[in-house]
C-alpha angles and dihedrals in degrees: 000000000000109000109191093296110173099169092109091054092051092053090049092049093049091048091051093050092050090046092052092049091048091051092050091050091047091051091049092052091048091049092052094050096044093053100249090130097044125119113284124253091250092056092047092049090047091054090050090051090048093050091049093048090045092056091052091043094053094042090055092057095251092135092066095097145006113267095034119248116277092246089067092058094045105037110103114219132193094302095042092252124118121250090249091053093049091047092049094047092050091047093050095051091042094051096246115147102193108036099175094049093042093049097042096035093223 
């Protein structure tokens, strides 16, 4: 009556594979909307530090030329670091590769 028929098993296997893929996609969508895959706190803080340093850098006239004037690299600010150092540190932690060009938009 039943001669080695495995068609029912194939349908079940295909259904399970599709179900697993659908669950993975659903979890990925949930992770995106709940903020699991958002920028880390360190990156966000680094961008804030960069923006703050950039404002001081531009206000001090350091955007006038490339490379920046020597006074920008030597002038100690509130933390004892030069404007160039503060800009570079903020850029590094914020993932910015060219701090002078990004800050001065040249």
